[in-house]
N, CA and C of each residue as an Amber inpcrd file, in Angstrom:
protein
   516
  43.2500000 -43.5530000 -45.0200000  44.6270000 -43.0480000 -45.8270000
  44.3650000 -41.7230000 -45.9590000  45.4600000 -41.5000000 -45.6070000
  46.4540000 -39.9570000 -45.7420000  46.4710000 -39.3750000 -46.7220000
  45.8570000 -38.0640000 -47.2530000  46.5820000 -37.6330000 -48.7430000
  47.5200000 -36.8840000 -48.6000000  48.0610000 -36.4950000 -49.8650000
  49.3260000 -35.9090000 -49.7240000  49.0460000 -34.1630000 -49.0450000
  48.0340000 -34.0800000 -49.4450000  47.6960000 -32.4030000 -49.0440000
  47.9040000 -32.2720000 -47.6700000  47.2560000 -33.2900000 -46.6710000
  47.4130000 -33.6160000 -45.2980000  48.2810000 -33.8150000 -44.9690000
  49.2190000 -34.5550000 -45.5990000  50.7560000 -34.4850000 -45.0340000
  50.9730000 -33.0320000 -45.4030000  51.0600000 -32.3650000 -46.3900000
  52.3170000 -31.4320000 -46.4630000  51.3880000 -30.5090000 -45.0610000
  50.6210000 -30.2900000 -45.3610000  49.6620000 -29.3180000 -44.2230000
  50.4700000 -29.6950000 -42.7440000  50.1100000 -31.3000000 -42.4270000
  51.0940000 -31.7120000 -41.1560000  52.6110000 -31.7200000 -41.0360000
  52.8230000 -31.2690000 -42.2260000  54.4710000 -31.1540000 -42.1620000
  54.8120000 -29.9310000 -41.6000000  53.7730000 -28.5910000 -42.5530000
  54.2050000 -27.2760000 -42.4740000  53.8310000 -27.1120000 -40.8260000
  52.6050000 -27.6410000 -40.2900000  52.4300000 -27.3550000 -38.7240000
  53.3680000 -27.8320000 -37.9570000  54.3540000 -29.2820000 -38.4890000
  55.2610000 -29.7090000 -37.5180000  56.4620000 -28.6530000 -37.7540000
  56.7680000 -28.3060000 -38.6070000  57.6590000 -27.0270000 -39.1440000
  57.8860000 -25.8630000 -38.4010000  56.5840000 -25.7460000 -37.9080000
  55.9950000 -24.3780000 -37.1840000  56.3390000 -24.5080000 -35.6180000
  56.0170000 -25.7710000 -35.6400000  56.2500000 -26.2640000 -33.7550000
  57.7180000 -26.8320000 -33.7150000  58.4550000 -26.9890000 -34.4910000
  59.7720000 -27.0480000 -34.1580000  60.4060000 -26.0390000 -34.1940000
  60.4050000 -25.1120000 -35.2820000  61.1510000 -23.5200000 -34.8820000
  60.6390000 -22.8870000 -33.5780000  59.1490000 -23.2720000 -32.7180000
  59.0590000 -22.7170000 -31.6260000  59.9270000 -23.0690000 -30.7250000
  60.1910000 -24.5840000 -30.8610000  60.6930000 -25.1690000 -30.3300000
  62.1560000 -24.9820000 -29.5750000  62.9470000 -24.5410000 -30.9560000
  64.2240000 -23.8750000 -30.8630000  64.4520000 -22.7220000 -30.1130000
  63.4570000 -22.0280000 -30.6140000  63.3440000 -20.7800000 -29.8920000
  63.8190000 -20.5330000 -28.3920000  62.9880000 -21.8510000 -27.9120000
  62.8280000 -21.8790000 -26.1580000  63.5430000 -22.7800000 -25.7650000
  64.5420000 -23.6470000 -26.1620000  65.5160000 -24.4730000 -25.8120000
  66.6160000 -24.5230000 -26.5190000  68.0560000 -24.7390000 -25.4280000
  69.6180000 -25.0200000 -26.0190000  69.5180000 -26.3430000 -26.5810000
  69.1880000 -27.2230000 -26.2000000  69.1500000 -28.5870000 -26.3660000
  68.2890000 -28.5860000 -28.0780000  69.2500000 -28.2200000 -29.1540000
  67.9730000 -28.0570000 -30.5540000  69.0160000 -29.0390000 -31.6930000
  69.7420000 -29.7050000 -31.0490000  70.4290000 -30.5410000 -32.6330000
  69.6240000 -31.3590000 -33.5560000  68.3910000 -31.9790000 -32.5620000
  67.6140000 -33.1690000 -32.9210000  66.2330000 -31.9340000 -33.9110000
  66.0340000 -31.4340000 -32.8650000  65.2060000 -30.6100000 -34.2770000
  66.0190000 -29.7050000 -35.0970000  66.7590000 -29.3300000 -35.3510000
  67.5020000 -28.8800000 -36.6500000  67.4190000 -29.5710000 -37.8130000
  67.7900000 -31.1270000 -37.1260000  67.9040000 -32.2450000 -38.4180000
  66.5740000 -32.4320000 -38.8230000  65.5070000 -32.3990000 -38.0790000
  64.3690000 -32.9460000 -38.3010000  63.7330000 -31.7070000 -39.0390000
  63.9940000 -30.4490000 -39.1680000  63.5400000 -29.5290000 -39.6300000
  64.3690000 -29.4060000 -41.0810000  65.2000000 -29.7430000 -41.1510000
  66.1290000 -29.6910000 -42.1900000  65.7310000 -30.8630000 -43.0600000
  65.2220000 -32.0890000 -42.9020000  64.5250000 -33.0130000 -43.4980000
  62.9700000 -32.4450000 -43.7750000  62.4340000 -31.5660000 -43.0470000
  61.2080000 -31.4710000 -43.6050000  60.9540000 -30.4630000 -44.6510000
  61.7750000 -29.7850000 -44.5320000  62.4820000 -28.5910000 -45.8580000
  62.7030000 -29.0010000 -47.1050000  63.4220000 -30.5510000 -47.0090000
  63.7630000 -31.0950000 -48.4990000  62.4620000 -31.8680000 -48.9020000
  61.1090000 -31.9440000 -48.2540000  60.0060000 -32.2220000 -48.7370000
  59.1890000 -31.4520000 -49.8230000  58.3450000 -31.8790000 -50.7230000
  57.6860000 -31.2410000 -51.8990000  56.2200000 -30.7350000 -51.0580000
  56.2500000 -29.2940000 -51.3630000  55.0870000 -28.3260000 -50.9810000
  54.3310000 -27.8540000 -52.2610000  53.5640000 -28.7960000 -53.0610000
  52.5960000 -28.0600000 -54.0560000  51.9730000 -27.4440000 -54.2050000
  51.0480000 -27.3510000 -52.8360000  50.2930000 -26.7040000 -52.5360000
  50.9770000 -24.6890000 -52.3840000  52.0190000 -24.8530000 -52.0080000
  52.3370000 -23.7860000 -51.9790000  53.3320000 -22.9040000 -53.1680000
  52.8930000 -21.7980000 -53.5720000  53.8350000 -21.2320000 -54.6310000
  55.1620000 -21.4210000 -54.5540000  56.0100000 -21.5260000 -55.7530000
  57.6240000 -21.7510000 -55.7750000  58.2730000 -20.9340000 -55.1970000
  57.6710000 -19.4270000 -55.5700000  58.3420000 -18.2830000 -54.9700000
  58.1510000 -18.4470000 -53.5020000  57.2860000 -18.6380000 -53.2050000
  56.9680000 -18.6180000 -51.7310000  57.7610000 -19.5990000 -51.1640000
  58.4600000 -20.6710000 -51.6980000  58.7760000 -21.9970000 -51.0890000
  60.0620000 -21.4480000 -50.7790000  60.5720000 -20.6930000 -52.0360000
  62.4510000 -19.9250000 -52.2930000  62.4720000 -19.4270000 -51.0240000
  61.4590000 -17.7310000 -50.9430000  62.0730000 -17.4170000 -50.0030000
  61.5010000 -17.9150000 -48.5840000  61.0050000 -18.9720000 -48.1540000
  60.9340000 -19.2810000 -46.7780000  61.8320000 -19.9660000 -46.4060000
  62.3330000 -21.0000000 -47.7780000  63.8950000 -21.5680000 -47.2370000
  64.9200000 -20.4620000 -47.2790000  65.2030000 -19.8100000 -47.9060000
  66.0250000 -18.6030000 -47.7570000  66.0320000 -18.0880000 -46.1980000
  64.7900000 -17.7890000 -45.8460000  64.8390000 -17.3660000 -44.4680000
  65.1520000 -18.1420000 -43.3650000  64.5950000 -19.4750000 -43.7410000
  64.6100000 -20.6190000 -42.8580000  66.2850000 -21.0330000 -42.5170000
  66.9130000 -20.4050000 -43.6920000  68.6130000 -21.1030000 -43.6330000
  69.4770000 -19.6490000 -42.8890000  68.3240000 -18.4190000 -43.1740000
  69.1060000 -17.1070000 -42.5850000  68.7050000 -17.0990000 -41.0020000
  67.7670000 -17.7850000 -41.1390000  67.4980000 -18.0760000 -39.0150000
  68.4810000 -19.0060000 -38.9960000  68.6490000 -20.2370000 -39.6100000
  69.3610000 -20.8740000 -39.0610000  71.3740000 -20.6470000 -38.5800000
  71.5120000 -19.6280000 -39.8830000  72.7990000 -19.0460000 -39.5740000
  72.9970000 -18.3900000 -37.9690000  72.1530000 -17.4460000 -38.1820000
  71.6030000 -16.5520000 -36.8800000  71.9240000 -17.4310000 -35.6640000
  71.2570000 -18.3240000 -35.6050000  70.8390000 -19.2580000 -34.8550000
  72.7970000 -19.9640000 -34.0950000  73.3040000 -19.9210000 -35.3110000
  74.4890000 -20.4380000 -35.1500000  75.5870000 -20.0170000 -34.4420000
  75.1760000 -18.8560000 -34.8390000  76.2320000 -17.3860000 -34.3630000
  75.5820000 -17.1710000 -32.7640000  74.5890000 -17.5270000 -32.5110000
  73.6580000 -17.4430000 -31.0430000  74.5170000 -18.6060000 -29.9190000
  74.2920000 -19.6240000 -30.8570000  74.7600000 -20.7390000 -30.0040000
  76.0790000 -20.6270000 -29.7230000  77.2140000 -19.9520000 -30.7680000
  78.5580000 -19.5900000 -30.3680000  78.7530000 -18.9250000 -29.1760000
  77.8810000 -18.1870000 -28.8940000  77.8650000 -16.9430000 -27.8220000
  77.2100000 -17.4310000 -26.7170000  76.3510000 -18.1500000 -26.8270000
  75.8910000 -19.0320000 -25.8210000  77.2720000 -20.3740000 -25.2280000
  77.9100000 -20.5230000 -25.9260000  78.9390000 -21.5420000 -25.6570000
  80.2320000 -20.6150000 -24.9750000  80.1200000 -19.5330000 -25.7750000
  81.2350000 -18.5630000 -24.4540000  81.1870000 -18.9040000 -23.1080000
  82.7050000 -18.7390000 -22.7680000  82.4430000 -18.5540000 -21.2580000
  81.7750000 -17.1980000 -20.8290000  80.8500000 -17.3600000 -19.7430000
  80.4250000 -16.0570000 -19.0770000  82.0800000 -15.3200000 -18.5620000
  81.5890000 -13.7570000 -18.8120000  82.8420000 -12.9010000 -17.8590000
  83.9610000 -12.9340000 -19.0480000  83.7940000 -12.9700000 -20.4610000
  84.3710000 -12.8250000 -21.4280000  84.7000000 -11.1290000 -21.7610000
  85.0190000 -11.1310000 -23.0370000  85.3600000  -9.9130000 -23.1810000
  83.6740000  -9.3170000 -23.6960000  83.9100000  -8.0150000 -23.3580000
  82.3330000  -7.0800000 -23.7100000  82.6390000  -6.6970000 -25.0560000
  81.3110000  -6.6790000 -25.5550000  81.3700000  -5.7790000 -27.0110000
  81.3990000  -3.8080000 -26.6480000  82.3310000  -3.6270000 -27.4560000
  82.8660000  -2.2810000 -27.4620000  82.4680000  -1.1370000 -28.8910000
  81.5450000  -0.3980000 -28.4170000  80.7520000  -0.0770000 -29.6930000
  81.9850000   0.9860000 -30.3440000  81.7840000   1.3640000 -31.7790000
  82.7520000   2.0820000 -32.0230000  82.9260000   3.6540000 -31.6030000
  84.0560000   4.5400000 -31.9810000  84.0270000   5.8740000 -31.5530000
  83.0420000   6.5730000 -31.7900000  82.3700000   6.5920000 -32.8210000
  81.5270000   7.7010000 -33.3990000  80.2360000   7.1140000 -32.6660000
  80.1190000   5.9040000 -32.6030000  78.8640000   4.9440000 -32.1320000
  78.1300000   4.5520000 -33.0040000  76.9370000   3.6870000 -32.9310000
  76.4230000   2.9280000 -33.7140000  75.5340000   3.6740000 -34.3120000
  75.1180000   3.6610000 -35.7300000  74.1770000   3.8730000 -36.1710000
  72.6980000   3.3600000 -36.2710000  71.7110000   3.7600000 -36.3380000
  70.5710000   3.2330000 -36.8260000  70.2140000   2.5880000 -37.7690000
  71.0650000   3.0670000 -38.9360000  70.6800000   2.5750000 -40.5200000
  72.1730000   2.0270000 -41.0960000  72.2300000   1.0370000 -41.8200000
  73.4230000   0.6180000 -42.2010000  73.0620000   0.2540000 -43.8010000
  73.8650000   0.7710000 -44.6130000  73.3060000   0.1410000 -46.3150000
  74.1530000  -0.7690000 -46.6320000  75.1760000  -1.4010000 -45.6480000
  76.2940000  -2.3200000 -46.5240000  76.3640000  -3.0010000 -45.0190000
  76.3360000  -4.4390000 -45.3320000  76.5050000  -4.9250000 -44.0280000
  78.2210000  -5.0840000 -43.6790000  78.8070000  -4.8280000 -44.5810000
  80.4440000  -4.5550000 -43.7650000  80.5930000  -3.3210000 -43.2280000
  79.8640000  -2.4000000 -43.2790000  79.9640000  -1.0210000 -42.4770000
  79.2640000  -1.9120000 -40.7580000  78.5600000  -2.4090000 -40.5440000
  78.1810000  -3.0040000 -39.2320000  79.5660000  -3.9760000 -38.3320000
  79.8550000  -2.8890000 -37.2270000  80.9530000  -3.5920000 -36.8160000
  80.5080000  -5.4210000 -36.2160000  81.5540000  -5.9560000 -36.3860000
  81.3020000  -7.4480000 -36.1390000  80.5590000  -7.9250000 -35.0630000
  80.9910000  -6.9080000 -33.6980000  80.1930000  -7.6390000 -32.8730000
  78.6700000  -7.3040000 -32.4870000  78.4300000  -6.6100000 -33.1990000
  76.7690000  -5.9290000 -33.4580000  76.1900000  -6.5250000 -34.6070000
  76.8570000  -7.1050000 -35.0970000  76.0020000  -8.0980000 -36.4920000
  74.6950000  -8.3730000 -36.2790000  74.3920000  -9.1290000 -35.4050000
  73.5830000  -9.8960000 -34.8380000  72.0550000  -8.8980000 -33.9830000
  72.4820000  -7.8160000 -33.8860000  71.4640000  -6.5810000 -33.4580000
  70.8760000  -5.7760000 -34.6770000  71.5970000  -6.5000000 -35.9220000
  70.8340000  -5.5650000 -37.1840000  69.6630000  -6.3020000 -38.0750000
  68.6300000  -5.9160000 -38.4980000  67.7170000  -6.7930000 -39.1230000
  68.0300000  -6.1580000 -40.9180000  68.0460000  -7.0670000 -41.8390000
  67.6990000  -6.6070000 -43.5680000  66.1040000  -5.9420000 -43.3630000
  65.8960000  -5.1110000 -44.1490000  65.0760000  -4.4330000 -44.0750000
  64.7890000  -4.1020000 -45.6040000  63.7930000  -4.0160000 -46.8570000
  63.4650000  -3.1450000 -47.8580000  63.0650000  -2.2690000 -47.6500000
  63.6160000  -1.1650000 -48.2200000  62.8330000   0.3650000 -48.1730000
  62.5160000   0.9330000 -49.5160000  60.9970000   0.6790000 -49.2210000
  60.4210000   1.1420000 -50.5920000  60.5410000   2.4800000 -51.1310000
  60.6900000   3.1800000 -50.3950000  60.6010000   4.6330000 -50.5880000
  61.7350000   4.9020000 -51.6550000  63.1900000   4.0920000 -51.1730000
  64.1400000   4.1290000 -52.0300000  64.7800000   2.9300000 -52.7160000
  63.9100000   1.9810000 -52.7610000  63.9090000   0.8170000 -53.2550000
  65.2680000  -0.0440000 -53.5770000  65.3730000   0.1360000 -52.0690000
  66.5050000  -0.9370000 -51.8820000  66.5620000  -1.3960000 -50.5220000
  67.7750000  -2.2450000 -49.9530000  67.9950000  -2.7430000 -49.3190000
  68.4330000  -2.1840000 -47.8730000  68.6090000  -2.0860000 -46.4700000
  69.0800000  -1.7180000 -45.4450000  69.1560000  -2.6900000 -44.1280000
  70.2210000  -1.9760000 -43.6040000  70.2640000  -2.6740000 -42.4720000
  70.0290000  -1.8690000 -41.3190000  68.7740000  -2.1840000 -40.7630000
  68.1680000  -1.4360000 -39.5200000  68.2070000  -2.2000000 -38.0320000
  68.3830000  -1.4090000 -36.9880000  68.8080000  -1.4760000 -35.7930000
  67.5350000  -2.3430000 -35.6130000  67.4160000  -3.5940000 -34.7810000
  66.0590000  -4.2240000 -34.6970000  65.8220000  -3.6580000 -33.1500000
  64.5740000  -3.9270000 -33.3130000  63.9500000  -3.5210000 -31.6630000
  64.3600000  -4.3860000 -30.4990000  64.4440000  -5.9020000 -30.9970000
  64.5460000  -6.8350000 -30.4040000  65.5870000  -7.2510000 -31.1160000
  66.7730000  -7.6160000 -29.9770000  68.3900000  -7.8360000 -30.9290000
  68.2400000  -9.3960000 -31.1670000  68.6610000  -9.7760000 -32.2130000
  68.5670000 -11.2840000 -32.6440000  69.2250000 -11.9940000 -31.9730000
  70.1900000 -11.5770000 -31.3400000  71.3370000 -12.5010000 -30.1470000
  70.6800000 -13.1750000 -29.3500000  69.2160000 -13.3910000 -29.1100000
  68.5090000 -14.0410000 -28.2030000  67.4140000 -14.8530000 -29.1970000
  67.5070000 -16.3690000 -28.4340000  66.4460000 -17.0250000 -29.4070000
  65.2230000 -16.7900000 -29.4750000  64.5910000 -15.8250000 -28.9450000
  63.1940000 -16.0610000 -29.1350000  62.5900000 -15.0450000 -30.4460000
  63.2200000 -14.7930000 -31.0160000  62.7670000 -14.2390000 -32.5260000
  63.5360000 -14.5930000 -33.8250000  64.5180000 -15.6540000 -33.5440000
  65.0780000 -16.4960000 -34.6060000  64.2070000 -16.1990000 -35.8640000
  63.4360000 -17.3270000 -35.6990000  62.3530000 -17.9700000 -36.7500000
  60.9000000 -16.7620000 -36.7080000  61.0310000 -15.5980000 -36.5520000
  59.8260000 -14.8520000 -36.8570000  59.1500000 -14.4790000 -38.0110000
  60.0610000 -14.5230000 -39.2500000  59.6160000 -14.2790000 -40.7500000
  59.1410000 -15.8720000 -41.2930000  60.0450000 -16.5270000 -41.2720000
  59.3760000 -18.2430000 -41.6450000  58.3580000 -18.7340000 -41.1410000
  58.0470000 -18.3230000 -39.5820000  56.7500000 -18.6030000 -38.7650000
  55.7520000 -18.1010000 -39.4010000  55.8640000 -16.9140000 -39.5860000
  54.9580000 -15.7200000 -39.7940000  54.5790000 -16.2100000 -41.2210000
  55.3360000 -16.9890000 -41.9460000  54.4700000 -17.2390000 -43.6390000
  54.0440000 -18.4880000 -43.6740000  54.1290000 -19.5040000 -42.6560000
  53.1900000 -20.6880000 -42.4010000  51.7340000 -20.3510000 -42.2750000
  51.0170000 -20.5300000 -43.2990000  49.3090000 -20.3810000 -43.1640000
  48.7830000 -21.9610000 -42.7970000  47.3410000 -21.9860000 -42.5850000
  47.1160000 -23.1340000 -42.2920000  47.3820000 -24.0510000 -43.3990000
  47.2850000 -23.9130000 -44.7290000  46.8860000 -25.3860000 -45.3350000
  48.5400000 -24.9860000 -46.4460000  49.2500000 -23.5930000 -46.4450000
  50.0930000 -23.4890000 -47.4200000  51.2230000 -22.3530000 -46.7000000
  52.0170000 -22.2180000 -47.4720000  52.9450000 -21.0850000 -47.4780000
  52.4940000 -19.9730000 -47.9500000  52.2920000 -18.5010000 -47.3890000
  51.8780000 -17.4020000 -48.1120000  52.9890000 -16.2160000 -47.7340000
  52.2690000 -14.8980000 -48.3780000  53.0820000 -14.0330000 -48.1000000
  52.5380000 -13.2260000 -47.0480000  53.4030000 -13.1970000 -45.5970000
  52.9760000 -12.3520000 -44.8830000  53.4120000 -11.0580000 -44.7630000
  52.8540000 -10.4260000 -43.9800000  52.9140000  -8.9390000 -43.8880000
  55.1830000  -8.8090000 -43.2770000  55.1930000  -9.5310000 -42.4710000
  56.6220000  -9.7460000 -42.0490000  57.4690000  -9.9690000 -43.4180000
  57.2060000 -10.6700000 -44.1210000  57.7540000 -11.2900000 -45.6540000
  57.6200000  -9.7750000 -46.4060000  56.6820000  -8.8810000 -46.3480000
  56.3080000  -7.9020000 -47.2600000  56.9810000  -6.9270000 -47.1830000
  57.4330000  -6.6540000 -45.3860000  58.0380000  -5.5300000 -45.1950000
  59.6370000  -5.9690000 -45.4700000  60.1200000  -7.3370000 -45.2950000
  61.5650000  -7.2390000 -45.8320000  62.0960000  -7.3100000 -47.2330000
  60.8120000  -7.8390000 -47.6920000  61.0820000  -8.1150000 -49.5410000
  60.1470000  -7.6550000 -50.2120000  59.7260000  -6.6680000 -50.0050000
  59.1310000  -5.6410000 -50.6730000  57.6700000  -6.5380000 -51.3200000
  57.3210000  -5.9120000 -52.4510000  55.5590000  -6.4520000 -52.9180000
  55.9030000  -8.2370000 -53.4630000  54.8730000  -8.5440000 -53.4980000
  55.0800000 -10.2390000 -54.3180000  54.8940000  -9.9980000 -55.6290000
  55.1130000  -9.3970000 -56.2790000  54.7640000  -9.5210000 -57.5480000
  55.4410000 -10.9770000 -58.1320000  56.1680000 -11.4990000 -58.3800000
  56.5250000 -12.7590000 -58.6020000  55.5300000 -13.9530000 -57.9940000
  54.9040000 -13.6690000 -57.2300000  54.0240000 -15.0030000 -56.3720000
  52.4570000 -14.4720000 -56.9550000  52.2330000 -13.0830000 -57.5020000
  51.0150000 -13.1290000 -58.1230000  51.0630000 -13.4940000 -59.7710000
  52.5580000 -13.3630000 -60.2680000  52.3060000 -14.0520000 -61.6730000
  52.4890000 -15.3420000 -61.9540000  53.0240000 -15.6030000 -60.8100000
  53.0540000 -17.3310000 -60.5160000  51.8040000 -17.7980000 -60.4460000
  50.6570000 -17.2390000 -60.0270000  49.4380000 -17.2530000 -59.8050000
  48.8270000 -17.3490000 -60.6370000  48.7120000 -16.3370000 -61.8350000
  48.1170000 -16.1820000 -63.1240000  48.4260000 -17.0640000 -64.0020000
  49.8900000 -17.6970000 -63.8000000  50.2060000 -18.7280000 -64.6980000
  49.5380000 -19.9650000 -64.3550000  49.7570000 -20.2830000 -63.1000000
  48.6780000 -21.2450000 -62.5470000  47.0810000 -21.4860000 -62.9120000
  46.4630000 -20.2750000 -62.8530000  45.0030000 -19.8940000 -63.2190000
  45.1110000 -20.4770000 -64.9690000  46.1670000 -19.6020000 -65.6980000
  46.0250000 -19.9590000 -67.1920000  46.0820000 -21.6840000 -67.4050000
  47.1490000 -22.1710000 -66.5030000  47.6400000 -23.4280000 -67.1100000
  46.2250000 -24.5040000 -66.4380000  45.4640000 -23.9310000 -65.7880000
  44.6160000 -24.8520000 -65.1490000  43.5020000 -24.8260000 -65.8720000
């Protein structure tokens, strides 16, 4: 008989495999539907805060993927991206400042020195499928979700997760 913890582990492993498959194929509508079903399931082994961030990252990755799918559907030989006259900056602090054609080339990153978020030009542009789910995949551990280095770099330190762990310790 399978326990709920084993089912949770299997579901997390399945999510990771699905995300990797989506990154490597264009025939992904069934995979996205299965991923959505798995996201709705409960994962009490993981901290609530980690689950919130994980779901947020998956949703953001799916939005990027939707943009990529639109780009893939465009006819080859269409309009080329035109850079603005002053050129593109390496860092933007508002997403509205980024030219629309280049939005997928920038990633949101937390700047701990200035204590704010900024849009940084990615070394690997997000307009290819290969790295769409980098952060969510990095958060899936062997048995539960955890705060990965990629998540720390993007979201800052995990003080809420540490408080949640302390509360669980007190309540148990």
